[in-house]
BAVEXBA-224804 format. One line per 10 residues: number of its first residue (from 1); their letters; for each residue x, y, z of C-alpha. Coordinates in steps of 0.001 Angstrom, whole numbers, plus 500000, padded with zeros to 6 digits. Each point is the difference from the previous one (the first is absolute). Last residue first. Layout:
<sites>
NUM	a	X,Y,Z | ...
</sites>
This chain:
<sites>
316	vvrpdtapts	503855,464536,474080 | 496134,500135,500305 | 500217,495761,499095 | 502618,500230,502662 | 498349,500376,502281 | 500952,502778,502280 | 499658,498772,503830 | 503569,498924,501111 | 501408,504273,498236 | 501739,499464,496936
306	lsetiiafkk	498057,502422,497379 | 499842,503027,502424 | 503779,499759,500192 | 500987,500630,497049 | 497651,502768,500084 | 500433,500605,495655 | 500235,503374,498345 | 498964,500572,497070 | 499951,502074,496345 | 497830,500840,497529
296	gslpkdgslt	500781,500407,495638 | 497420,497339,499444 | 497048,500081,502536 | 497355,499744,498303 | 500909,497494,497070 | 497296,498334,497786 | 497703,502811,502427 | 501471,502667,498687 | 499275,502359,502811 | 496926,502556,499577
286	qvssyqpirs	497692,498775,502364 | 503133,500588,502913 | 498475,503423,498846 | 497903,499459,502896 | 502754,501192,503172 | 499645,503878,497825 | 502001,501506,502343 | 498780,501995,503549 | 500749,503904,499419 | 495747,500788,499844
276	prpaafsrdd	500096,498648,503726 | 502528,501886,501390 | 503559,498102,500195 | 501063,497458,503531 | 501782,501913,502052 | 497478,500374,501811 | 498397,497016,500551 | 501579,499142,503351 | 498350,503227,501609 | 496742,498960,498238
266	indsgaiael	497770,503632,500387 | 501575,501061,496359 | 498177,497960,498070 | 503178,498405,498150 | 499107,498176,497005 | 498927,496786,499584 | 496790,498996,500298 | 498449,499547,495982 | 503138,499280,498581 | 500353,497604,501825
256	fvandlvtrt	495980,498461,498900 | 501026,499707,496729 | 503819,497928,500194 | 498093,498074,502585 | 497101,499895,496630 | 503523,498738,497236 | 501588,497886,502896 | 497053,497814,500201 | 497367,498821,502178 | 500069,502462,502507
246	mpglhdntpe	501935,501301,503089 | 500354,503767,500140 | 502494,501915,503443 | 500141,500561,503312 | 503689,500466,501742 | 500614,501165,504031 | 503657,498076,500750 | 501820,503502,501645 | 496085,500691,501242 | 499778,496570,501919
236	nsgsgtypvl	496591,498086,499546 | 497959,502692,499773 | 496290,500249,499505 | 498711,502149,496630 | 499184,503798,499782 | 502905,500605,498186 | 502594,497973,498758 | 500362,501705,496952 | 501394,497902,496416 | 503412,500583,499427
226	gftpkmgvig	501557,500468,503239 | 502307,496736,500897 | 499655,498388,495859 | 497411,497867,498956 | 498696,496969,501535 | 498231,498922,496586 | 497439,496692,500207 | 499722,498241,496783 | 497569,496831,500502 | 500546,496102,500066
216	cnaapvrisg	498330,500253,503505 | 502707,498201,502514 | 502594,502748,498013 | 498071,502365,500261 | 499147,499436,503873 | 503460,499808,500593 | 500756,503116,498142 | 497409,502562,501715 | 501023,499236,503381 | 503444,499149,499533
206	gqdagiagwv	501941,501251,502789 | 498189,503987,500460 | 497811,499825,497636 | 496064,501475,498962 | 497923,498561,497502 | 497342,502402,497867 | 497430,497282,497642 | 499329,499532,496446 | 497764,499794,497424 | 497924,498088,502996
196	eglavlvgsg	497921,496678,500224 | 502406,498455,497613 | 500821,497477,502481 | 503740,500715,499771 | 499047,503404,500767 | 498312,499515,502705 | 502259,497413,501139 | 503087,502071,500039 | 497573,502854,501423 | 499302,498017,503239
186	sssggssygk	502876,498947,500697 | 502399,503034,499799 | 501575,498865,503314 | 500548,496939,498740 | 499736,496726,498246 | 497326,498257,497880 | 500389,497521,502183 | 498306,496478,499594 | 496300,498265,501650 | 498831,501466,496675
176	afpsevvgtg	502040,499094,496737 | 499803,503066,497621 | 499500,502690,500835 | 501511,499184,503493 | 497239,500825,502605 | 500539,502603,502998 | 499412,498581,503286 | 498045,501811,502020 | 498202,503734,500897 | 502658,500117,503097
166	sshstashcm	502713,499779,497126 | 503265,497475,500597 | 499618,496700,497088 | 501078,502143,497191 | 503628,499730,499970 | 502840,502640,500140 | 498661,501225,503719 | 500380,503153,501795 | 497424,501772,498754 | 497905,501229,502979
156	necvakgsie	498566,496260,499540 | 499617,499325,496038 | 499070,502276,497768 | 496564,499821,498538 | 499154,501894,496995 | 497850,503323,500094 | 496935,500153,497720 | 498628,501251,496468 | 502504,502989,499668 | 498680,501332,496773
146	ggaelirtvv	502007,501457,497634 | 500574,503474,497520 | 503515,501149,500501 | 498069,502244,502943 | 498853,496564,502004 | 503878,498987,499471 | 501516,503036,501377 | 497779,500368,502828 | 500770,496193,501674 | 503544,499750,499258
136	tadcnpvyge	499579,504103,501603 | 498544,497951,503195 | 496278,500971,500437 | 499674,502299,503142 | 497724,498801,503606 | 500823,496482,500225 | 497607,497157,501372 | 501168,498395,503822 | 497458,497316,501017 | 502205,496705,500703
126	ifntgllmpv	503499,501466,500489 | 501604,497057,501946 | 497813,498113,497409 | 502348,499910,498163 | 500923,500023,496368 | 500689,503215,499901 | 495932,501229,500179 | 499312,502271,498177 | 495779,501849,499824 | 499832,501396,497706
116	dkvavndkia	498567,503409,500154 | 503213,501517,498313 | 501750,497389,498356 | 503623,499618,502062 | 502920,497707,498620 | 500264,496911,502902 | 497560,497736,497989 | 501342,499615,496774 | 498182,502261,497500 | 497530,497976,497015
106	fnkgqlkgsk	499942,501294,497202 | 497814,500845,497336 | 500636,500871,495726 | 497448,501718,498335 | 502469,503879,499661 | 503803,498021,501025 | 501753,502972,497422 | 496719,502749,500738 | 497616,501086,498281 | 496398,501825,500858
96	aqkdvvrcrw	500502,499664,503795 | 497933,503027,501550 | 498406,497809,502327 | 502546,497686,501892 | 498742,496957,500400 | 500137,497626,503465 | 498479,496748,499926 | 499459,498350,503473 | 501769,496078,501203 | 501605,498806,503228
86	awaghsnrsk	503061,497748,500768 | 499759,498822,496911 | 502366,497017,498932 | 498450,497281,502195 | 499851,497359,496824 | 496746,499809,499738 | 498348,503483,500758 | 496958,500380,498796 | 498433,496745,501336 | 501498,501115,503568
76	epfhvnerpf	498090,503624,499198 | 502611,502871,500602 | 500035,502473,502196 | 498366,503270,498545 | 500324,503666,498769 | 497617,500749,497146 | 500968,502982,499241 | 502172,502069,500903 | 499748,503239,498007 | 503259,501644,498183
66	reqdvqpvyy	498776,503240,498448 | 497681,500664,502372 | 502096,498273,502405 | 503032,502661,499843 | 502471,498566,502399 | 501940,502005,501902 | 504164,499493,500617 | 500003,499340,503820 | 503279,502008,501769 | 500212,500089,503438
56	dmamlqesad	499855,503377,501798 | 503236,500514,502383 | 500432,499796,503426 | 502485,497156,499325 | 502062,501100,498128 | 500627,503026,502345 | 500159,498141,503058 | 502518,497870,497943 | 502316,502662,498897 | 500009,501197,503586
46	hfvallrtya	501051,496178,501176 | 502639,500343,497192 | 501056,502971,501031 | 500836,499319,503943 | 501316,496714,499264 | 502781,501077,497917 | 500794,502743,502818 | 500321,497574,502057 | 501984,498144,497473 | 502389,502398,499874
36	dkesdqisvg	500147,501470,503482 | 500736,496526,501249 | 502901,499374,497334 | 502835,501335,502512 | 498942,497637,502457 | 500531,497410,498486 | 496960,497466,499093 | 499223,496301,501706 | 497318,497384,499100 | 498020,498006,501218
26	lqsclkdvtd	496162,501091,499030 | 498716,501393,502687 | 503259,501170,501546 | 500228,502133,497266 | 496472,501560,499665 | 500555,500750,502906 | 502523,502118,499835 | 498906,501388,496808 | 497066,501596,502128 | 502323,500545,502717
16	stvpngqaad	501797,502675,496628 | 497096,501206,500063 | 496774,499962,497302 | 496599,501566,501159 | 499990,502718,497464 | 498628,502918,502022 | 501808,502610,497551 | 499787,498117,496741 | 503541,498612,499028 | 502423,501191,497200
6	lsfvsm	501317,498182,497472 | 496589,500346,497633 | 497875,498358,499346 | 501218,496360,499508 | 500044,497128,497216 | 499367,496650,501232
</sites>
């Protein structure tokens, strides 16, 4: 955390006695010559924390006349064959006449906020929680002409690479019930694979897009850090949070990424990303030669990844 001043405010409660007590609690010692510096550092840190805690939370506003929430409900089991839907709804942009995602429908991983649609995070721990904003990726999907069809089940607190830990139950493989669809974006992978949605938002900290994409036979993209804003999404760890597109084809993935990428000037993970208007045309991959599309390209191979005991020789 940064501090706003190097001079402590009048009445600041941090003293040299505070430093002594903290050192005692932590079991550490410092030199007497360092005590004044530590006292000052903790004092200005205290002031900065007080100012930060006094600030109002910034909540992105949602135009609910333009983006109305419709038919919000928990799906019946007969309409949720693989346990992949966490919640159902219909949200569209009433002003959208065209766009990259026009006419396509989407599922949103259930750690990503959709205003007035309950968010479960795969756990019963926060049952009843309803977000008061739309995540940036949700707004961008809607503005690009897409329809939000509901929330996709994610694993419990997004902490499993298999699909058995969600509070709403097991998410079944789209190919073989009783087998794992991968996690933690388990529902997103299954709904795309089944064709119930054109695309889905996944979140990835340690494989949570890539594992279900592999298990479900679809295309999952973990983008460059910060390329897709994380605003309005449940964080695992801020330096390792990624949102990304999950689709059935590479071209669909490229189109989807074009629609959601670019800094939103809110999420500090995305500050290094280009503005949305300067995002490359990823969908230009469709113009590559059909015969030898990788001709002239150079690739690096991480040799260690091909020699681990768990690696299937057929993959190598």
